[in-house]
Every structure is written in structure tokens, then in C-alpha cells.
C-alpha positions as CSV (number, residue, x, y, z in Angstrom):
1,M,31.7,39.7,-55.8
2,P,32.5,40.9,-52.3
3,S,36.1,41.2,-51.1
4,G,36.9,40.5,-47.5
5,R,33.3,41.0,-46.2
6,G,31.3,38.2,-44.8
7,S,32.1,34.6,-45.0
8,E,32.9,33.2,-48.4
9,I,31.1,30.0,-49.5
10,K,33.8,27.6,-50.9
11,L,32.1,24.2,-51.1
12,P,33.2,21.4,-53.5
13,S,31.3,20.9,-56.7
14,L,29.2,17.9,-57.4
15,D,31.9,16.0,-59.5
16,E,34.5,16.5,-56.8
17,L,32.6,14.5,-54.2
18,F,32.7,10.8,-53.2
19,S,34.0,9.3,-56.4
20,S,37.2,9.1,-58.4
21,Q,37.6,10.5,-61.9
22,Q,37.7,7.0,-63.4
23,E,34.5,6.1,-61.6
24,R,32.8,9.2,-62.9
25,D,34.0,8.6,-66.4
26,E,32.9,5.0,-66.4
27,A,29.4,5.9,-65.0
28,K,28.9,8.5,-67.7
29,L,29.9,6.2,-70.6
30,K,27.0,3.9,-69.7
31,H,24.5,6.7,-70.3
32,I,25.9,8.6,-73.3
33,Y,23.9,8.6,-76.6
34,E,23.6,10.6,-79.8
35,I,20.2,12.2,-79.5
36,P,18.4,14.0,-82.4
37,I,18.6,17.7,-81.7
38,D,15.0,18.3,-82.6
39,Q,14.0,16.0,-79.7
40,I,15.8,18.1,-77.1
41,D,14.0,21.0,-75.4
42,P,15.7,23.8,-73.5
43,F,15.4,23.9,-69.7
44,P,12.2,25.7,-68.6
45,D,12.9,29.3,-67.7
46,H,16.6,28.8,-68.4
47,P,18.2,31.9,-66.8
48,F,21.4,32.0,-68.8
49,K,21.4,33.6,-72.2
50,V,22.8,31.9,-75.2
51,R,24.5,34.5,-77.4
52,D,25.8,34.3,-80.9
53,D,29.0,36.2,-80.0
54,D,32.7,35.7,-80.4
55,D,32.7,32.9,-77.8
56,M,30.1,31.1,-79.8
57,L,32.2,31.4,-82.9
58,N,35.1,29.9,-81.0
59,L,32.9,27.0,-79.7
60,I,31.6,26.4,-83.3
61,E,35.2,26.1,-84.6
62,S,36.2,23.8,-81.7
63,I,33.2,21.4,-82.3
64,R,33.9,21.5,-86.1
65,A,37.4,20.4,-85.5
66,Q,37.0,18.0,-82.6
67,G,33.3,17.3,-82.1
68,V,31.5,17.7,-78.7
69,L,34.1,16.6,-76.3
70,T,32.0,17.1,-73.1
71,P,28.6,15.5,-73.5
72,C,25.5,17.6,-72.7
73,M,23.2,16.4,-70.0
74,V,19.5,15.7,-70.5
75,R,16.7,14.0,-68.7
76,K,13.8,12.1,-70.3
77,K,10.4,13.9,-70.3
78,K,7.0,12.2,-69.9
79,D,6.2,12.9,-73.6
80,G,9.3,11.0,-74.7
81,R,11.3,14.1,-75.5
82,Y,14.4,15.3,-73.6
83,E,15.0,18.3,-71.4
84,L,18.4,19.9,-71.6
85,I,20.1,20.4,-68.2
86,S,23.6,21.5,-69.3
87,G,24.9,22.2,-72.7
88,H,22.7,25.0,-74.1
89,R,25.6,26.7,-75.8
90,R,26.9,23.4,-77.3
91,K,23.4,22.6,-78.6
92,R,23.2,26.0,-80.3
93,A,26.7,25.6,-81.8
94,C,25.7,22.2,-83.2
95,E,22.5,23.7,-84.6
96,L,24.5,26.4,-86.4
97,L,26.8,23.7,-87.8
98,G,23.8,21.9,-89.2
99,M,24.3,18.8,-87.1
100,D,21.4,16.4,-86.6
101,T,22.4,14.8,-83.3
102,L,23.9,15.9,-80.0
103,R,26.1,13.8,-77.8
104,C,24.3,13.6,-74.4
105,E,24.4,11.9,-71.0
106,I,20.9,10.8,-70.0
107,V,20.3,11.1,-66.3
108,E,17.3,10.4,-64.0
109,L,16.6,13.5,-62.0
110,S,13.6,15.2,-60.3
111,K,12.8,18.7,-61.2
112,E,14.6,20.2,-58.2
113,Q,17.7,18.1,-58.7
114,A,17.8,19.1,-62.4
115,T,17.5,22.7,-61.5
116,I,20.4,22.6,-59.0
117,L,22.6,20.9,-61.5
118,M,21.6,23.2,-64.3
119,T,22.5,26.3,-62.3
120,E,25.8,24.7,-61.0
121,S,27.0,23.8,-64.5
122,N,26.3,27.3,-65.9
123,F,28.1,29.0,-63.0
124,Q,31.3,27.7,-64.6
125,R,30.9,30.3,-67.4
126,S,33.6,32.9,-67.6
127,T,31.1,35.8,-68.0
128,I,27.7,35.9,-66.2
129,L,25.3,38.8,-66.3
130,P,23.8,40.1,-63.1
131,S,20.3,39.1,-64.3
132,E,21.5,35.6,-65.0
133,K,22.9,35.2,-61.6
134,A,19.8,36.7,-60.0
135,F,17.4,34.2,-61.5
136,A,19.8,31.3,-61.2
137,Y,20.3,31.8,-57.5
138,K,16.6,32.2,-57.0
139,M,15.9,29.0,-59.0
140,R,18.5,27.1,-57.0
141,L,17.2,28.4,-53.7
142,D,13.6,27.3,-54.6
143,A,14.9,23.9,-55.7
144,M,16.9,23.5,-52.4
145,K,13.7,24.2,-50.4
146,L,11.8,21.6,-52.4
147,L,14.6,19.1,-51.8
148,V,14.5,19.7,-48.1
149,S,10.7,19.2,-48.2
150,R,11.2,15.9,-49.9
151,M,13.6,14.8,-47.2
152,V,11.2,15.7,-44.5
153,E,8.4,13.8,-46.2
154,N,10.5,10.7,-46.4
155,Q,11.6,11.1,-42.8
156,K,7.9,11.3,-41.6
157,K,7.2,8.1,-43.5
158,G,10.2,6.3,-42.1
159,R,11.9,6.0,-45.4
160,N,15.5,6.6,-46.5
161,F,16.4,9.3,-49.0
162,G,18.5,8.2,-51.9
163,G,19.1,4.9,-50.2
164,E,20.6,6.5,-47.1
165,P,19.2,7.7,-43.7
166,V,17.4,11.0,-44.0
167,E,18.6,12.8,-40.8
168,P,22.2,13.5,-41.6
169,Q,21.3,14.6,-45.2
170,L,18.5,16.8,-43.9
171,E,20.8,18.4,-41.4
172,K,23.3,19.2,-44.0
173,A,20.7,20.5,-46.5
174,R,19.2,22.9,-43.8
175,E,22.7,24.0,-42.9
176,H,23.4,24.8,-46.6
177,L,20.2,26.9,-46.8
178,V,21.2,28.9,-43.7
179,N,24.9,29.3,-44.5
180,S,24.7,29.8,-48.2
181,Y,21.4,31.7,-48.7
182,G,21.0,33.4,-45.3
183,V,17.5,31.9,-44.5
184,S,16.8,31.7,-40.8
185,E,17.2,28.5,-38.9
186,E,13.5,28.6,-38.0
187,Y,12.5,29.0,-41.6
188,A,14.8,26.1,-42.7
189,G,13.4,23.9,-39.9
190,N,9.8,24.5,-40.9
191,L,10.3,23.5,-44.5
192,G,8.4,20.3,-45.2
193,N,5.3,21.1,-43.1
194,A,1.9,20.5,-44.7
195,D,1.7,24.1,-46.0
196,S,5.1,24.1,-47.6
197,R,5.3,20.6,-49.2
198,K,5.1,20.4,-53.0
199,H,5.4,17.3,-55.2
200,D,7.3,16.9,-58.4
201,H,6.4,13.8,-60.4
202,G,9.5,13.8,-62.5
203,A,11.0,11.1,-60.2
204,P,9.8,9.0,-57.3
205,V,10.3,10.5,-53.8
206,G,13.7,9.6,-52.6
207,H,14.9,8.5,-56.0
208,L,18.4,9.6,-57.1
209,P,20.3,8.9,-60.3
210,E,22.7,6.0,-60.3
211,G,26.0,6.8,-58.6
212,M,24.7,10.1,-57.1
213,K,24.1,10.7,-53.4
214,S,21.8,13.3,-52.1
215,R,24.6,14.9,-50.1
216,D,26.4,15.5,-53.5
217,I,23.5,17.8,-54.6
218,V,23.5,20.0,-51.5
219,A,27.2,20.6,-51.7
220,M,27.2,23.3,-54.4
221,N,30.0,25.7,-55.0
222,A,28.3,29.1,-54.5
223,G,31.6,31.0,-54.5
224,E,29.9,34.2,-53.0
225,S,28.9,35.3,-49.5
226,K,25.3,34.7,-48.5
227,S,24.6,38.4,-48.2
228,Q,25.7,38.9,-51.8
229,I,23.6,36.0,-53.0
230,Q,20.6,37.6,-51.2
231,R,21.3,40.8,-53.1
232,Y,21.4,39.0,-56.4
233,I,18.0,37.4,-55.6
234,R,16.6,40.8,-54.8
235,L,17.2,41.8,-58.4
236,T,14.5,39.4,-59.5
237,E,12.0,41.9,-58.0
238,L,13.0,44.5,-60.7
239,I,10.9,45.2,-63.8
240,P,12.6,43.7,-66.9
241,E,13.6,47.1,-68.2
242,L,15.5,48.1,-65.1
243,L,17.2,44.7,-64.9
244,D,18.4,45.2,-68.5
245,Y,19.9,48.5,-67.4
246,V,21.8,46.6,-64.6
247,D,23.2,44.2,-67.2
248,Q,24.2,47.2,-69.4
249,K,25.8,48.9,-66.3
250,R,23.5,51.9,-66.6
251,I,22.4,51.2,-63.1
252,Q,24.9,50.4,-60.3
253,F,24.4,47.1,-58.6
254,T,23.9,48.6,-55.1
255,V,21.4,51.1,-56.5
256,A,19.5,48.3,-58.3
257,V,19.2,46.3,-55.0
258,E,17.7,49.4,-53.3
259,I,15.3,49.9,-56.2
260,S,14.1,46.3,-55.9
261,Y,12.3,47.2,-52.7
262,I,10.2,49.8,-54.4
263,D,6.7,49.1,-55.9
264,Q,6.9,48.1,-59.5
265,E,4.6,50.9,-60.6
266,V,7.1,53.3,-59.2
267,Q,9.9,51.3,-60.9
268,K,8.2,52.0,-64.3
269,W,8.4,55.7,-63.6
270,L,12.1,55.3,-62.5
271,F,12.9,53.6,-65.8
272,E,11.5,56.5,-67.8
273,Y,13.4,58.9,-65.6
274,I,16.7,57.1,-66.0
275,K,16.1,56.7,-69.8
276,D,15.7,60.4,-70.2
277,N,18.1,61.7,-67.5
278,G,20.8,59.1,-66.9
279,A,21.8,57.3,-63.7
280,V,20.3,57.8,-60.3
281,K,22.3,57.8,-57.1
282,L,21.8,55.6,-54.0
283,N,20.8,58.4,-51.7
284,Q,18.1,59.4,-54.2
285,I,16.6,55.9,-54.1
286,S,16.9,55.7,-50.4
287,L,15.0,59.0,-50.1
288,L,12.3,57.7,-52.5
289,R,11.9,54.6,-50.3
290,T,11.1,56.7,-47.2
291,Q,8.4,58.7,-48.9
């Protein structure tokens, strides 16, 4: 995380906005159920690893003693099963304990809304690998772009979004993309054109879950400068073997970002070189990029 360089993104989290703790608790209680674990699927391409480590053992003991205190979050799928949005570690702990059901809050979310909330909830973890941050930031950025496209679609059709006027929400969402992710104002302004619009049939256009406002979703707590977020997203261009080396600290972060601009066929050669000879330096990679 950068120290003293660039502007820090310190935005309030979803649960801190527009409602009291009592209101949030009461809203959740209406939608909490015990759901059979074998009916719950992991979030597609979930970027955060679930490890059977010491933290998992501690979580198992906590659930054994007190149960699942914080409900997991799921959304209903078209096939009648459930998709897990938050709580992958809790689900794993319950499976290891031999439990048949999982205490869950059922929410109505579109694909992009679920993606944003999934990444937000997992960013609360105490330890996050660079590879996890890389794909989580990329997934959240892609979801934000789709959310803006939905807003533009509703605006063109004269509809509200989430029961409220589109324009102020759209302005805030575009501002979030520019300030948090470093996309250009021109790029953010063009989102939603015919070439960029995509449709997700997980929820009707403009539909938001009960008690949630669309402005809640765009106000995510990134906690890092936009330039650092851009660097993390660059890591998704690495071949898996090199990205594993970044997680293992065999490749420095700044070096890995530089490598991400190199053709992946050359990256394969670099991996073999690093495996046999050890770390490479930034100036070596910079020189390789110029050739």
C-alpha cells in the first residue's frame, strides 16, 4: 500500500451509508434462513483463496462454540440453487464440522451488484495475497462499468434507477471510476453506448434489493490510491506461474508490474529463468521491454 503518494481513497463502506444499525439488523432478519450447504455454490471465479490454515482452525472452533454469528450472503440462482456472495470461509468451516445447513441472508442482486459486494466483503480480511487483490480489483472495476451502463440505459429510456433519478447516481458512479480506478473522464462518459452495453438477466434493469440504494453500491472502501489499484490490475496480465511467484514474494511487486507489459510467451521464458537463477531486477525487465 502506498505511503504518502497520490490521493488515498477513503470512502465509507456499504453498511455505513444511509441507515442505522438497528434498521440494517431488522432488514437482515427478514431474509435470514438455514440453507442446506449442498445447495450453495461458490461465487464464479471467486478471487480469494479459502485455506485450511491456522485461521481456519480458529474459525472452526469459534463456530463449534457459538455457531455462525454473522450470516453468509447468497442470491437465488435460476436453477433454484444459491450463489454464495460472502462467507466462503464460514461455509468451508461448517463443511469441516459436518454441518448440513448454513445460516444465510438471501438478497436480490444482479451479477454486477453481487460482484461488487463480494469483493467488498472479502477486502475486510486481515491477509490478502497480491493475486487475490489483482483479480478482485479487476472484477469490481468490470462490475462498476456494467453498473454505469445499466444506469445509462435507464436514463435513455426515461426510467429511474433503483427507484431514484438516474442523473445524480450516474454522476457519482462515473466519478468513482475516475477517482478510484484512474479511468479517463472520456472513457467513463462513453460507457453505456451501444458498443459497450451488456445485459445481465440476474435481476431486472434498475432493480435493487430491498433497503439498498444504488449510491450505496458505488461508495466502496478501496483504501488504496488509484495508481496502486491500477498496478494490482496489471498483475492479471501475468501468467499464473509468475503470479504465484509474486504471492510467494519471489518476485517484487514493482518488478511484477513491469513484467505484466511483456508478451506472455516471453513471460514463460522469464519464469524458467527465475526458477533456475532466482530473482530478476527492475532494470533488467525495463531493458527487456525496450528490445
